[in-house]
Backbone as CSV, one residue per row, in Angstrom:
resi,resn,N_x,N_y,N_z,CA_x,CA_y,CA_z,C_x,C_y,C_z
1,UNK,-67.374,33.476,7.338,-67.709,33.571,5.557,-66.670,33.209,4.874
2,UNK,-66.695,33.129,3.725,-66.288,33.011,2.903,-65.990,33.955,1.869
3,UNK,-64.534,34.647,2.073,-64.706,35.736,0.677,-63.658,35.277,-0.947
4,UNK,-64.288,36.044,-1.055,-63.854,35.781,-2.209,-62.637,36.050,-3.083
5,UNK,-62.206,35.482,-4.150,-60.705,35.459,-4.321,-60.562,37.427,-4.967
6,UNK,-61.214,38.218,-5.025,-60.510,39.183,-5.158,-61.223,39.817,-4.016
7,UNK,-61.435,39.615,-2.977,-61.573,39.890,-1.790,-60.139,39.548,-0.973
8,UNK,-59.855,38.243,-1.187,-58.834,38.083,-0.567,-57.532,38.492,-1.285
9,UNK,-57.199,39.405,-2.457,-56.206,39.705,-3.077,-56.601,41.358,-2.142
10,UNK,-57.707,42.080,-1.842,-57.865,43.136,-1.156,-58.668,44.325,-1.779
11,UNK,-59.103,43.604,-3.339,-59.942,44.528,-4.742,-61.262,44.025,-4.126
12,UNK,-61.964,45.161,-4.952,-63.733,45.797,-4.792,-63.662,45.650,-5.843
13,UNK,-64.714,45.492,-6.771,-65.218,45.355,-8.309,-65.951,47.204,-8.071
14,UNK,-65.477,47.900,-9.359,-66.624,48.936,-9.370,-66.750,48.976,-10.496
15,UNK,-67.394,50.100,-11.475,-68.055,50.320,-12.506,-67.521,52.275,-13.095
16,UNK,-66.319,51.921,-13.641,-65.857,53.446,-14.072,-65.941,53.538,-15.066
17,UNK,-66.568,55.447,-15.582,-66.794,55.067,-17.253,-67.301,54.203,-18.297
18,UNK,-68.227,53.060,-17.775,-68.651,51.452,-18.202,-67.729,50.020,-18.053
19,UNK,-66.234,50.590,-17.671,-65.795,49.578,-17.772,-65.864,49.091,-16.216
20,UNK,-65.973,47.709,-16.008,-64.981,47.163,-14.709,-64.058,47.454,-14.527
21,UNK,-63.988,47.630,-13.259,-62.139,47.569,-12.215,-62.241,47.656,-11.197
22,UNK,-61.116,47.882,-10.645,-60.859,47.198,-9.585,-60.179,48.099,-8.914
23,UNK,-60.690,48.120,-7.691,-60.240,49.354,-6.091,-59.211,48.536,-5.752
24,UNK,-57.641,48.683,-4.962,-56.873,47.945,-4.245,-56.455,48.876,-3.316
25,UNK,-57.094,48.379,-1.262,-56.054,49.017,-1.213,-54.953,48.245,0.300
26,UNK,-53.921,48.765,-0.615,-52.887,48.102,-0.398,-51.945,49.418,0.793
27,UNK,-50.994,48.597,1.836,-50.943,49.706,2.299,-50.283,51.082,1.760
28,UNK,-50.244,50.937,0.905,-49.459,52.392,0.170,-50.375,52.845,-0.631
29,UNK,-51.669,52.663,-1.077,-53.154,53.389,-0.633,-54.105,54.086,0.284
30,UNK,-53.262,52.965,1.407,-53.942,53.854,2.480,-52.990,55.030,3.078
31,UNK,-52.025,54.583,2.673,-51.058,55.910,3.385,-51.237,56.786,3.014
32,UNK,-51.467,56.979,1.185,-51.592,58.121,-0.041,-53.085,58.698,0.436
33,UNK,-53.728,58.018,1.094,-55.588,58.294,1.338,-55.471,59.232,2.223
34,UNK,-54.631,58.640,3.769,-54.755,59.001,4.930,-54.057,60.361,4.168
35,UNK,-52.611,60.602,3.324,-52.536,62.064,3.168,-52.896,62.897,2.053
36,UNK,-53.669,62.745,1.167,-54.658,63.279,0.821,-55.452,63.733,1.472
37,UNK,-56.648,63.121,2.475,-57.398,63.720,3.443,-57.069,64.075,4.725
38,UNK,-55.775,64.446,4.684,-54.823,64.921,5.822,-55.774,64.033,7.399
39,UNK,-55.645,63.296,7.166,-56.140,62.220,8.507,-55.082,62.196,9.291
40,UNK,-55.088,61.829,10.852,-54.222,61.985,11.945,-53.944,60.562,12.000
41,UNK,-53.315,59.772,10.880,-53.032,58.122,10.655,-54.754,57.443,10.779
42,UNK,-54.465,56.003,10.569,-55.377,54.703,10.299,-56.711,54.929,10.886
43,UNK,-55.934,55.573,12.218,-57.668,55.697,13.397,-58.701,56.440,12.401
44,UNK,-58.198,57.404,11.304,-59.086,58.591,11.334,-59.785,58.520,9.521
45,UNK,-59.452,56.910,9.177,-60.289,56.652,8.167,-61.301,55.969,7.810
46,UNK,-61.510,55.083,9.341,-63.284,55.080,9.182,-64.315,55.987,9.147
47,UNK,-64.083,56.951,10.341,-64.955,58.336,10.464,-64.907,58.969,8.727
48,UNK,-63.305,58.889,8.780,-63.003,59.925,7.009,-64.285,58.934,6.142
49,UNK,-64.138,58.082,6.062,-65.083,57.490,4.918,-66.925,57.433,4.947
50,UNK,-66.845,57.411,6.188,-68.162,58.079,6.586,-68.752,59.256,6.232
51,UNK,-68.295,59.986,5.630,-68.424,60.832,4.768,-69.594,60.960,3.946
52,UNK,-69.044,60.390,2.845,-69.880,60.750,1.936,-70.119,61.601,0.991
53,UNK,-69.041,62.499,0.866,-69.525,63.287,0.220,-68.575,63.115,-1.436
54,UNK,-68.589,63.830,-2.012,-67.961,63.563,-3.586,-66.478,63.768,-3.731
55,UNK,-65.794,64.533,-3.206,-64.461,64.755,-2.615,-64.110,64.031,-1.924
56,UNK,-64.045,63.114,-0.768,-63.922,61.676,0.007,-63.905,60.635,-1.307
57,UNK,-64.685,60.376,-2.215,-65.555,59.476,-3.020,-64.488,59.474,-3.946
58,UNK,-64.203,60.718,-4.190,-62.682,60.878,-4.938,-61.245,60.262,-4.745
59,UNK,-61.067,61.191,-3.906,-59.995,60.378,-3.302,-59.724,58.753,-2.850
60,UNK,-61.070,58.182,-1.717,-61.090,56.771,-2.441,-60.511,56.305,-3.924
61,UNK,-62.106,56.389,-5.126,-61.284,55.870,-5.822,-59.800,56.536,-6.563
62,UNK,-59.116,57.294,-6.373,-58.083,57.668,-6.643,-57.087,56.437,-5.616
63,UNK,-57.325,56.651,-4.720,-55.958,55.537,-3.958,-56.506,54.275,-4.224
64,UNK,-57.587,53.712,-4.800,-57.445,52.601,-5.086,-56.685,51.673,-6.361
65,UNK,-56.771,53.108,-7.317,-56.880,53.095,-8.674,-54.885,52.504,-8.450
66,UNK,-54.531,53.583,-7.685,-53.084,53.462,-8.277,-52.615,52.392,-8.443
67,UNK,-52.712,50.885,-7.646,-51.998,50.195,-7.853,-51.489,49.875,-9.577
68,UNK,-52.446,49.852,-10.206,-52.988,50.125,-11.895,-52.525,51.139,-12.289
69,UNK,-52.426,52.107,-11.609,-52.281,53.211,-12.554,-51.320,54.429,-11.518
70,UNK,-50.636,54.228,-11.281,-49.321,55.058,-10.295,-49.141,56.390,-10.921
71,UNK,-50.239,56.795,-11.917,-49.513,58.378,-12.193,-50.636,58.424,-12.325
72,UNK,-52.257,58.080,-11.724,-53.263,58.595,-11.674,-53.029,60.479,-11.082
73,UNK,-53.568,60.804,-11.384,-54.698,62.421,-10.781,-55.463,62.159,-9.595
74,UNK,-56.020,62.611,-8.779,-57.426,63.640,-8.688,-57.907,63.905,-9.489
75,UNK,-57.833,64.935,-10.387,-58.186,65.824,-11.159,-59.060,65.285,-12.016
76,UNK,-57.974,63.679,-12.981,-58.439,63.280,-13.438,-59.630,62.100,-12.893
77,UNK,-59.863,61.360,-12.179,-60.311,61.336,-10.948,-61.883,61.862,-10.832
78,UNK,-61.936,62.596,-10.911,-63.155,63.531,-10.861,-63.808,63.769,-11.895
79,UNK,-62.980,63.359,-12.972,-63.935,63.615,-14.656,-64.132,62.312,-15.127
80,UNK,-64.112,60.739,-13.849,-64.372,59.897,-14.673,-65.769,59.923,-13.999
81,UNK,-66.847,59.075,-14.953,-68.098,58.848,-14.478,-68.110,57.429,-13.592
82,UNK,-68.188,57.480,-12.325,-68.768,56.104,-11.663,-69.710,56.637,-10.424
83,UNK,-70.840,55.404,-10.056,-72.120,55.531,-10.290,-71.698,55.907,-7.987
84,UNK,-71.931,56.590,-7.868,-71.919,57.499,-6.637,-71.541,56.257,-5.574
85,UNK,-73.373,55.864,-5.118,-73.704,54.754,-4.306,-72.782,52.974,-4.310
86,UNK,-73.136,52.765,-5.068,-72.115,51.714,-5.353,-70.766,51.808,-5.385
87,UNK,-70.250,52.698,-6.054,-68.839,52.891,-6.038,-67.822,53.230,-4.933
88,UNK,-69.247,53.893,-3.840,-68.967,54.479,-2.359,-68.911,52.992,-1.585
89,UNK,-69.656,51.945,-1.598,-70.176,50.870,-1.242,-68.924,49.555,-1.194
90,UNK,-68.716,49.987,-2.183,-67.533,49.320,-2.978,-66.238,49.789,-2.110
91,UNK,-66.233,50.734,-2.784,-65.423,51.409,-1.356,-64.471,51.072,0.226
92,UNK,-65.674,51.837,0.571,-65.666,51.009,1.925,-65.395,49.376,2.156
93,UNK,-65.889,48.278,0.985,-65.662,47.433,1.222,-64.124,47.177,1.541
94,UNK,-63.591,47.806,0.426,-61.853,47.524,0.335,-61.387,47.948,1.876
95,UNK,-61.891,48.655,2.300,-61.531,49.768,3.423,-60.990,48.691,3.764
96,UNK,-62.074,48.310,4.385,-62.492,47.563,5.613,-61.570,45.775,5.227
97,UNK,-61.848,45.451,4.328,-60.472,44.308,3.842,-59.075,44.934,4.142
98,UNK,-58.720,45.995,4.126,-57.217,46.708,4.376,-56.966,47.033,5.477
99,UNK,-58.523,47.242,6.399,-58.428,47.360,7.970,-58.398,45.523,8.815
100,UNK,-59.266,45.754,8.316,-60.081,44.052,9.213,-59.833,42.622,8.939
101,UNK,-59.590,42.639,7.547,-59.477,41.579,6.837,-60.650,40.878,6.937
102,UNK,-62.229,41.937,6.193,-63.131,41.238,6.387,-64.186,41.965,6.004
103,UNK,-64.978,41.984,4.712,-65.705,43.221,4.156,-66.580,43.952,4.869
C-alpha cells in the first residue's frame, strides 16, 4: 500500500468549522492523549479510540491539533463543529499511522 504525502508525515485531514485542517499524532500528541484519557500507556490507545463517544473524540481532535496550536484547550475543541464520524475515522487513521505506520 502506497501512503500519501500527508500520511507519511503522520497527518490526516479533517474539516473543522468548515475549514480543512490536519490532525497529527506525533509522540507528544500520543503522550498527551494517554494522560488526558487516563490510559495505562500506549496499549490502552486502540481500545479507547474505539469507544466512539464525544469526550474521546474531543480528546483526539485536541491532541491531534496541538502540533499546530500548542495552547489549544479541550474546552475550545468542544466548541468547534466537526462532523463526528468523518473526524472520528480520520483520527483513527492518524492513530494507526502513529502506532503501526499504516492507516
